[in-house]
Every structure is written in C-alpha cells, then in structure tokens.
N, C-alpha and C positions, 0 to 999 in steps of 0.2 A: 863864358863867365857865369851865366845863370845856372849852367849845368854844374859847375864846380860848387857854387853856393848851395845848390840843392843837395849835392852829395854831402857837404859839410853839415848841413842842417839834419839830414837823415842820420849821420854818424852821431851827432850830439843827442838826438832823440833816442837812438839805439842805446847810447851810454846811460841815459836816464832810465830807460826801460830796463836795462840789465840790472841797475842798482835796485830798482823797485822789485824786480823778480827775485834778486838775492835776499831782500828783506822779507818778502812773502815766503820764500823757501825756508829761511831760518825759522820764521814763526811756525810754519807747518811742521818742520822737523822737530821743534820743541814739543809741539802738541802730540805728534805721532809717537815720539819717544815715550811720553807718559802713557799713552794708550797701549803701546806694544808691551810695556812692562806689566800692565794690568792683564792684558790678554794672555801673556805668558803664564801668569799665575793661574788664570782660568783653565788654560790648556793642561797645566800640570795637575791641577785638582781633578780635572775630568779623567786623566789617566789613572789617578789614585782611586777614583770612584769605580772605574772599570775593573781594577784589580781587587777591590775589596767589596764587591757588590753583595756578598753574602753576610757581611758584618754590619748589622743594622746600626750599632752605636757609632762605629767609624763613619758610616755613610751620613749619619745625622750631623756630625761635626764638619764633614766635608761640604755638606749641603749649606750649612751656615756660612762657611767661608766663600763658597760659590756665590751665594746671595749677596754678600758684602762686596765681592769683587765685581759682580755684574752691575751693582748700583754705582760703584766708582767708574766703571767703563761708560755707563750711560751719561754721567755728568761730563766725562772727558769728551765724549762724542758731541754732546750739546755745545761744549766750548769750541770744538773744531768748526761746527756749523755756524757758530756766532762769530768766528774769527774775522769775517769780512767787515764786521763793524768795529774791529779793534785795530788800531794802527800801531806802528813801531816807534812813534815819536816819543821822546822823553818830555816830561812835564813835571811840575810840582804837584804832588797829590798827597792826600791824607791816607795813611796806610792802615788805620785801625779797621776799616771795613774789609780790606783785603785779608788781614790777619783773622778777623772774626769768621769770614767766609771759609777760609782754608781750615781753620780749627774745627768749625762745625761739620764740614764735610768729612774730615778724618775721624772725628769722634763717632759719626754715624756709620762709617764704612769699615773701620778696623775690626779684626776678629774679636770675639768676646773675651778671649784670654789675654788681650792687651788692654790695659787701663790707660786712658788718655786724659791728661789734665792740662790746663793752660792758665796763664796769668797775664792778662793784657792790660794796656793802659786805659784808664777811664776816659781820658780826653784824647782827641786826635793828634797825631804827630805827623808833620809834613816832611817828606824827603823829595829829592829830585831824581827822576829816572823813569822807567817804564813799569807800570803796575802789572802788566802781563808777565814780564820777566821776573818780577818779585814773586808772583804765584809759582812760576816754574822752579825758582830756587828753593822755595819752601817745600814744594812737593818733592823735589829731589832729596832734601834732607830728611823728610818724613818717611819716604820710601826706604832710605838708608836705615833709619831707626827701626822700621818694621822688620827689615831683613835680619837685623841683629837679634830679633826676638822670636826665633822659630818655635819656641816652647811657651811663648807668652811673656808678659812682663809689663813694664810701665814706660810710657812716653810722656814727656813733659815739655811744653812750649812756654817760654816766658819772654816778655818784651818789656823793656824799661828804658828810660832816658838816663844816660850817664854823661858826666862832664869829664873830659880828658884834659889834663895838664901835661906839660912836657915830662914831668917827673912820673906821672901815672902811666903814660905811654911806655916809658922806659921800664917801669916796674912790671907792667903787664906783658912786656915784650911784644907790643903791637906796632906795626908799621902803619900808623894812621895819622890823622891831623888833630890838632888841638881844637877844643870846642865841644858842643853838645852832639851826642850821637844816640841813635836808637839801637840798643843792643837786643838782637833777636837770637835767642838760644833754643836749640832743639837737642834734647838729651834722652838717653835710654838707659836701662839698667842691664844691658846685655854683657857680652864678654869684652867689649872694648876693641880698639884697633891694634893690630900687631905692629909694634914700633918699627920693625924692619921694613914694613911696606908703606910707611908714611910718604916716602918719595914718590909713590905712585898714586897719590890721592886724586890727582886730576887726570889720570889716564883712564880711558873708558874700558869697561868690561874686565876689570880685574877684581879678584876677591881680596878685600881688605879686612874682612872679619874672620875670626875663627869659625869653622863650621861651614855651612852651605851659603851660597850667594853667587850671583852672576855679575856683580858690579854695581857701582853707585851712580853712574851717570854724572859724575862731578865736573866734567868739562863745562857743563852748563852753569854750575855754581861759579867756576872760575871766570866765565864770560860775564856773569852777573856782577861779580866783585869789581871787575874792570869798568863795567857800564855805570855802576852806582858810585864808583870811587870809594868802595867799602873795604873794610879790613876783616880778616878771618882769624879766629883763634880756635884751636882744637885741643881738647884735653881728655885724657882717660881719667875718670873719676876714681878716687880712692875706694869708694864703696862699690865699684863695678860699673861698667858701661862707659859711654862716651858722650861728650858734650861739644857741639858745634856752636860757636857764637859768631854772628855776623854783625859788624858795627857799621851802620849806615849814617853818614853825616846828616844832621837835622837842619831844617830850614826854619828859622824863627821869624815870624811875621807878627808885628804889633798892630792889632786891629783897633786899639783904643784911639778914639777921636778921628779915625779915618771917615771922611764924609762921602756918602754915596747918594747919587741922584737916581730915584726910581721913577720910571715913566711908563704908565699903563692907563688905558681908558677904562679898565675894569677896577672898580673901587675895592672889591673883595681881594683881588690880587695885590693891590697896593697896600692894603691894610695888613694882609698876611705877611708880606715881605718886610714891611716896616717893623712889625712886632718881633719877627724872627731876628732881623739884623740888629735891632737895638739890644736884644738879649745877648748878642754876640759882640757887644761893645762898639758897634759902628754908629756913626751919626747918620741920620737919614733925612733926605729932602724929597718930598713927593710932588709929582706933576701928572695931571690927567691927560695931557696931550703935548705935542711938540712945541706949540706956542708957549704954553706954561713952562715947559722944560727950559726953553731959551731964556725966559725971564728969570727963572730960579737960578739958572747957571750964571747969569750976569750978577745976581745978588750973592752968590756963593762961589767965588773964584777958587776956593780951596777944595772943591769937589775933586776927588781923585779917580772916581769910577762912576760910570753910568750903567744902570740896568734898564733895558727898554724892551717893550713889546715891538715886534716888527710891523705888524699890520695895525694901523691906528687911523682914525678919521683925520682928514687933511694931510699932514705930512707924515710919511711912514718913518719907522725907526732908522732905516739906513740913511735917508735924507737928513734926518735930525742929526745923526752922528757926523755926517760930513760938515754940517754947520758948526757943531761943537768942536770938531778937530781943527777948524780954522782959528778958533779962539784959543784952544789949548791942544797943540799937537801931541802932547804926552798923555792925553786922557786915555784911560783904559775903558773898554766897553764889553758888556755881556748882553747878548740878545736872548730873550725868552720867546720862542716861536712855536706855534702849533703846526707850522708847515715844515717840510723837509728843506733844509738849507745845507750848504757846505759847513764844515766844522768852524771855519773862519769866514765871515760874511761882512762885506763892506767895512772892513777894518775892525770888526768886533768878533768876539768868540760867541758861538751859538750853543744854547742848551735847549733841547726840544721838550715841549710839553707832552705829556705830564712829566714833571720833574720832582725830585725829592729836595727838600730844603737843605739836606746835607750836601747834595750835589751843587746847589747854589753857592754854599760856603766854600766848597772845595775849588770851584771855578774862580771865585773872587780872590781867594788866597793865592791861587796859581797865577792870576793876572797881576796881583800886587807884588808878587815876589820877583817878577821879571824886571 
C-alpha cells in the first residue's frame, strides 16, 4: 500500500514538474525568438560588410546598423539572464512603465533612417495578464514594422483608453467586450500587407509584406491575445503602411476613500508612504509597531489593506498579519522587506527593499482588484 501511495505521489509531482518545465520552456522560447531575430540581422549585416569592404560610405551605414543591432541584442541577453526573477503568473499591473520601456528601447536602437514617435497615456492604465508577454507582443509588432521599412520611414506607437459600446464594437468590426479598453497601436508607413496573405497572419515564418522579410513571429501575438482576452484590428492605411491595434480590457479600481494601515517602526518610511498614498487618494492610518497596529485596526474596521514591515521590535509583521486575519479574513496585505522572502509570505504579498513608490501603488491596486 505504501509503495502504491509513493508511486502516486511521484506521478503527481512529475505532473507539476512537467507543467513548470513547460512554462519555463515557453518563456525561454519567447526570449530566444527575439534574440535570434536580432542575431539574424547582425549576421546578414556582417555578410554585407564582407562584400562591400572597399566602399567606405556603405561600410559606415552598415556599421551604424550593426551598432544598433548589437545594443538590442545586449538588452535581450540581459532579459534572458534576468528571466529567473520573472514568473509566468498573470496579475493586475500598470502597463505605462512597460510601454515607456519598450518605446525607449526601440527609439534608441532603430536605424537612423527610421523615425520613431510615440504617444502614451499620462496616467497609468491597469490590465490583467502577464507583463513579460505584453513586452513580447509589442516587440513582435515593432519588429514587423521595422521589416516593412527596408529603406527607412516612420514608426508610430500610440496608446489610449477607449470606451466600447455594443454599437461601436459592431461599427469597428471588433470581436471584443463592452467597456473600457486600452488601445495599443503600432503603425508604419511602408507598403502595407498583401490582402491575399491575411489568412496567414498567425503562421510563423511567412512573408506578409511586399519585398524582403522572413516572417513576423505573430503566433506569439495570437497567444498573447488569448491570454489577455484582447482583440485585434489590422488595417492598411490609405496613406500607405499598416496599422495593428490591440484592445486590452482595462481594470478600473477606485482608490478614493480606500483606507490603508501602514505599520513600520521607521518614522521616515511611514511619513514617506503616508504622503505618497494620500496623494493617490487613499486614506492612511499609521502605526509604529504591531501593538499600535492592533489598536488602530480595532478603531478603523473599514481598513481594506495593511502595509507592514516584516522585521519589527516585539511582534513581527507575519505574526501581526495572523492576528489581523482572525479579525478580518478578507484583509489584503503587502509586506515591505529588506530580506529575501517568497513572493507571497504568511498570507501577504512581498515587495523587497529598496522599492519604487510606483511599485507600491501597482502592488496595492493588484491586491485590491482581486
């Protein structure tokens, strides 16, 4: 009997292990896909340099392209090495920082004959999904736009919130849901997509553009659309070129009058968090230790979330949370810790010090949205 149970346990563990391996493999494949595309460009440029080594003007233009491509490859290699710190779990996250990061990278690394512009939202917009996958989707679309401009041109990225009604969805011919969406568009002024090849949009390594090109890698975009429950619209512009628009469902979180209990024995930390959170329209209650926190919690039963240091004199943050959860099992918690802890610790989410205030807000909104 013990033998049978042992075999069953091993089979279950093997199943969980295979799922984890599949997730890691998928993440690695996405990153290697991006890197291989860049290395393919570098390889092609190196061949051109070898064939035109006596033409100084041509060599200079190739040298600039090689420099840009190498810079892109270095960033992608850094992302691969940092992948151990990135999981594949979906969560609520603000996408403005992701969009800024991607746009900044492409603006720096595109060839000089391609002009890059962007128009991004001034305030953060929250969506549900995987931020790493969002990066891959945007990189795919921008790689596609760059391939459409072998002789140079213009790439424009624009993001804005749109409100869809049933009538508007029908008018725009979009298979989406009613409500607010974040519309992310990537457009170029190239030759556009050959209409007879639109059926092959999501097939790998096919030429969809007039002229040269080895494929778009759009199966990843298709996977992202499914993961984010997003919609896609593609159109050839009347002025030339193509526009891809992805509609991500927005998450609206009302921060006004949400009360947060901040617990930390460091006065400066408490003051900093209080000022920041109040500017974000939260109500804040402060406590210097666990004993004060329990008292304040009893006086403020409408507290929805607690932000606490882990290591404090007397009762630590994890013990405090256990006591608070006995009073309110639905309480959300965010730990701010200088030590390494699991992402979720003692029933609360962990944000390691040093942290950005923007990360605090993102984690709070992610917890409140659940």
